[in-house]
C-alpha positions as CSV (number, residue, x, y, z in Angstrom):
1,X,67.1,-166.3,177.5
2,X,67.5,-162.7,179.2
3,X,65.3,-159.7,179.5
4,X,67.1,-157.7,177.1
5,X,67.3,-161.0,174.2
6,X,63.7,-161.3,175.3
7,X,62.5,-157.6,174.3
8,X,64.7,-157.7,170.9
9,X,63.1,-160.9,169.8
10,X,59.6,-159.8,170.4
11,X,60.5,-156.2,168.4
12,X,61.9,-158.2,165.9
13,X,58.6,-160.3,165.7
14,X,56.5,-157.4,165.7
15,X,58.0,-156.0,162.6
16,X,58.3,-158.5,160.5
17,X,54.8,-159.7,161.8
18,X,53.2,-156.4,160.9
19,X,55.4,-155.9,157.7
20,X,54.0,-159.5,156.2
21,X,50.7,-158.5,157.0
22,X,50.6,-155.3,154.9
23,X,52.9,-156.5,152.1
24,X,50.8,-159.6,151.5
25,X,47.8,-157.6,150.8
26,X,45.9,-158.4,154.6
27,X,45.7,-154.8,155.5
28,X,44.7,-152.8,152.5
29,X,46.5,-149.1,151.5
30,X,44.8,-146.2,154.3
31,X,43.7,-148.6,156.5
32,X,44.4,-147.4,160.6
33,X,46.1,-150.2,162.4
34,X,44.8,-150.8,165.4
35,X,47.5,-151.6,168.2
36,X,45.5,-153.9,170.1
37,X,44.1,-156.3,167.1
38,X,47.7,-156.2,165.9
39,X,48.8,-157.0,169.1
40,X,46.4,-160.4,169.8
41,X,46.7,-161.3,166.3
42,X,51.0,-161.5,166.7
43,X,50.6,-162.6,170.4
44,X,52.9,-159.9,171.5
45,X,52.7,-157.0,174.1
46,X,52.0,-153.5,172.6
47,X,55.1,-152.1,173.6
48,X,57.0,-153.6,170.7
49,X,54.1,-153.2,168.2
50,X,54.9,-149.5,169.2
51,X,58.4,-149.6,168.0
52,X,57.8,-151.9,165.3
53,X,55.5,-149.1,163.6
54,X,57.5,-146.6,164.5
55,X,60.1,-148.6,162.3
56,X,57.8,-148.9,159.5
57,X,57.2,-145.5,159.4
58,X,60.8,-144.7,158.7
59,X,60.8,-147.4,156.2
60,X,57.6,-145.6,154.6
61,X,55.2,-148.3,154.6
62,X,53.2,-146.6,157.3
63,X,52.4,-143.0,157.8
64,X,51.5,-141.4,161.2
65,X,47.9,-140.1,161.7
66,X,47.8,-136.6,162.9
67,X,45.1,-137.5,165.5
68,X,47.3,-140.5,166.3
69,X,48.1,-143.9,165.7
70,X,49.3,-144.9,162.3
71,X,47.8,-146.1,159.1
72,X,49.0,-148.3,156.1
73,X,50.4,-146.1,153.0
74,X,49.1,-145.9,149.7
75,X,51.7,-145.9,146.9
76,X,51.0,-144.1,143.3
77,X,53.1,-146.0,140.3
78,X,55.2,-142.7,140.7
79,X,56.0,-143.5,144.3
80,X,57.0,-147.0,143.2
81,X,58.7,-146.3,140.0
82,X,60.6,-143.5,141.9
83,X,61.6,-146.3,144.7
84,X,63.2,-148.4,142.0
85,X,64.8,-145.2,140.6
86,X,66.5,-144.5,143.6
87,X,67.4,-148.1,144.0
88,X,69.1,-148.0,140.7
89,X,70.8,-144.4,141.8
90,X,72.4,-146.0,145.6
91,X,73.5,-148.9,144.0
92,X,75.4,-147.0,140.9
93,X,77.3,-145.2,143.5
94,X,77.8,-148.2,145.4
95,X,79.6,-149.9,142.7
96,X,81.3,-146.3,141.7
97,X,82.7,-145.6,144.7
98,X,83.7,-149.5,145.4
99,X,85.3,-149.2,141.7
100,X,87.5,-146.2,142.4
101,X,88.9,-147.1,145.7
102,X,89.4,-150.9,144.8
103,X,88.1,-154.2,145.8
104,X,90.1,-156.8,147.8
105,X,90.8,-159.8,145.8
106,X,89.1,-162.4,148.4
107,X,85.8,-160.2,147.8
108,X,85.9,-160.1,144.2
109,X,86.7,-164.1,144.0
110,X,83.5,-164.3,146.2
111,X,81.1,-162.3,143.5
112,X,82.7,-164.3,140.6
113,X,82.2,-167.3,142.2
114,X,78.4,-166.6,142.8
115,X,77.8,-165.3,139.4
116,X,79.3,-169.3,138.3
117,X,76.2,-170.4,140.8
118,X,73.8,-168.1,138.9
119,X,75.1,-169.2,135.5
120,X,74.1,-173.0,136.6
121,X,70.7,-172.1,138.4
122,X,70.2,-170.2,135.1
123,X,71.0,-173.6,133.0
124,X,71.0,-173.5,129.0
125,X,67.4,-173.1,128.2
126,X,64.7,-171.3,130.1
127,X,62.6,-174.2,130.5
128,X,65.2,-176.2,133.0
129,X,66.3,-173.5,134.7
130,X,66.9,-173.7,138.8
131,X,64.2,-171.0,139.4
132,X,64.4,-170.7,143.5
133,X,67.7,-171.1,143.3
134,X,68.4,-168.1,140.9
135,X,66.0,-166.1,143.2
136,X,68.3,-166.9,146.2
137,X,71.7,-166.3,144.5
138,X,70.2,-163.0,143.2
139,X,69.6,-161.6,146.6
140,X,72.8,-162.8,147.7
141,X,74.6,-161.0,144.9
142,X,73.0,-157.3,145.2
143,X,73.4,-158.2,148.8
144,X,77.5,-158.3,148.4
145,X,77.3,-155.9,145.6
146,X,76.0,-153.6,148.1
147,X,78.2,-154.3,150.9
148,X,81.1,-152.8,148.9
149,X,80.2,-149.7,149.6
150,X,80.3,-147.7,152.8
151,X,78.0,-148.8,155.8
152,X,76.2,-145.6,155.5
153,X,75.1,-146.1,151.5
154,X,74.6,-149.7,152.3
155,X,72.4,-148.7,155.0
156,X,70.4,-146.4,152.6
157,X,70.1,-149.0,150.0
158,X,68.8,-151.5,152.6
159,X,65.9,-148.8,153.5
160,X,65.0,-148.0,149.8
161,X,64.7,-151.9,149.3
162,X,62.3,-152.4,152.3
163,X,59.1,-150.7,149.9
164,X,57.4,-153.1,147.8
165,X,58.6,-153.4,144.7
166,X,61.7,-151.8,144.4
167,X,64.1,-154.8,145.8
168,X,66.1,-156.3,143.1
169,X,63.5,-160.0,144.3
170,X,60.7,-157.9,143.7
171,X,59.1,-159.7,141.2
172,X,61.0,-162.9,140.5
173,X,59.1,-165.4,142.0
174,X,55.8,-164.0,141.2
175,X,56.6,-164.9,137.2
176,X,58.1,-168.2,137.7
177,X,55.8,-169.7,135.0
178,X,56.1,-167.0,132.6
179,X,58.4,-167.8,129.9
180,X,59.2,-164.6,128.3
181,X,60.1,-163.5,131.7
182,X,62.4,-166.2,132.4
183,X,64.3,-165.8,129.2
184,X,64.8,-162.3,130.5
185,X,67.1,-163.3,133.2
186,X,70.0,-164.0,130.5
187,X,70.4,-160.9,129.9
188,X,70.0,-160.2,133.2
189,X,72.9,-162.4,134.5
190,X,74.8,-160.6,131.4
191,X,74.3,-157.2,133.7
192,X,75.5,-158.8,136.5
193,X,78.8,-159.9,135.1
194,X,79.3,-156.4,133.7
195,X,79.1,-154.7,136.8
196,X,81.4,-157.5,138.8
197,X,83.8,-157.0,135.9
198,X,83.6,-153.0,135.9
199,X,84.5,-152.8,139.6
200,X,87.4,-155.3,139.0
201,X,89.0,-153.3,136.4
202,X,88.1,-149.9,138.5
203,X,85.6,-148.3,135.9
204,X,83.5,-146.3,138.2
205,X,81.3,-144.7,135.4
206,X,80.7,-147.5,133.9
207,X,79.9,-149.5,137.1
208,X,77.5,-147.0,137.9
209,X,75.6,-146.9,134.4
210,X,75.2,-150.9,134.6
211,X,73.8,-150.7,137.9
212,X,71.4,-147.9,137.0
213,X,70.4,-149.6,134.0
214,X,70.4,-152.9,136.1
215,X,67.6,-151.4,138.5
216,X,65.2,-150.9,135.5
217,X,64.2,-154.5,135.4
218,X,62.4,-154.4,138.4
219,X,60.4,-151.1,136.7
220,X,59.6,-153.2,133.4
221,X,58.7,-156.5,135.7
222,X,56.2,-153.8,137.7
223,X,55.1,-152.5,133.8
224,X,54.6,-156.2,132.3
225,X,52.3,-156.8,135.3
226,X,50.3,-153.8,135.2
227,X,50.3,-153.4,131.5
228,X,50.6,-156.3,129.9
229,X,49.6,-159.3,131.8
230,X,47.2,-158.3,134.8
231,X,46.3,-161.5,135.5
232,X,49.5,-161.7,137.5
233,X,48.2,-159.0,139.6
234,X,46.5,-161.8,142.3
235,X,50.0,-163.3,142.9
236,X,51.6,-159.8,143.8
237,X,49.4,-158.9,147.2
238,X,51.4,-155.7,147.9
239,X,50.0,-154.2,144.2
240,X,46.9,-153.5,146.7
241,X,49.1,-150.8,148.0
242,X,49.2,-148.9,144.7
243,X,46.0,-146.6,144.3
244,X,45.7,-144.2,141.5
């Protein structure tokens, strides 16, 4: 491995390491981040760590302190719902433009194949679905849908979904044994199918509306955890970042 590759590997390890510590709730909201302690904990030098912290500031997980250094950002409930809303807007724009510009047959066939695989993972009844496979395929489907747009829009979607709770899979694996939640995934799959169909038929306005409605499932999941079954909070450590 050459020096350049080694630096890139350390930077990536630093980024993933600090992000995981924050999202897993091991570093609370508003806590100041010690470069020395983090470098020792992650087994990396402070140079890639500084780069990682600067990147996490861009993502919105940390914020710069006026006196120097960084602290973990705290999120209000409104911050989280706005991030979800923004994802819906960006996904909707991506699908509208894809529908208007047209998508080649090969990519459409790939999306349809993924839909069929998701159907298989869901199965006939919620009790017997292959939940882990569904989570993996759901993430893949959304990534491919984002890829139908320009790199500019795709990059912005990836940026906003790097925030806790804003990604399409934010709550999926946390509610695996909640039967009512599992049943709701059949409706989500209907929306997946409708979005792909709208893109194929070049129905831009419909594709956009469907994508924005679909993103609201993440908001409903957040509200379910916070308002209806708070026993699930312990399964979502990143909720420790939601303050006020």
